[in-house]
C-alpha positions, 0 to 999 in steps of 0.5 A: 075618178078621184077615189081611184087616185086617192087609193093609189096615193095611199097604196104608195104612202103605205108601201113607202112606210113598209119599207121604212119600218122594215129597216128598223126591224118592226116586221109586224108593221111592215106586213100590216102596211104591205098588206094594206098597200095591196088591199088599197090597190085592189080596191082601186082596181074594183072601182074602175069596174064600179065594184066595191065590197064591205069587207077585206075577204069581200075585196080580196074574193071580188078582185080574185074573180074580176082580175085574177081569174079573168087574167087581167093580173097574174095568178101570183098577185092574187095569191100574193094578197091572200098571203098578205091578208093572213100574214097581217092577221098574224102580225096583228095577233100574234106575238112573234117578231118574225111571224109575219115577214116570210113571203109578204116581206119578200113580196114587198120588197119584190113589188118595190123593185118591180114597181108593182104599184106602177103596173097596177096604175098602168092597168087600171088606166086600161080599164 
């Protein structure tokens, strides 16, 4: 499906951007791009089941019900997506250059090392 591959490409682009803005110290943008990379991959996963949601929280909730609780994806990934959502809000709304970097920045870097988008792609092809 073209929509699924479009979401995957966009997620990969956002993760690349996150690495760049992290390297220049733009932590709020890094958190935002990491979150959106994860969010787009969650949307792609939902599309494999013919599902979608009309809000960010809806996507996160539906992803949790259909993919995390059913153990298609690890619980850690569901928690990371929820954490990324919260950290992105903090980064967008609070003036503190280090407010969001913690867990989400670590997840972004770990994701890049573990190739989480590739893992998603492999699992998406199976479902």
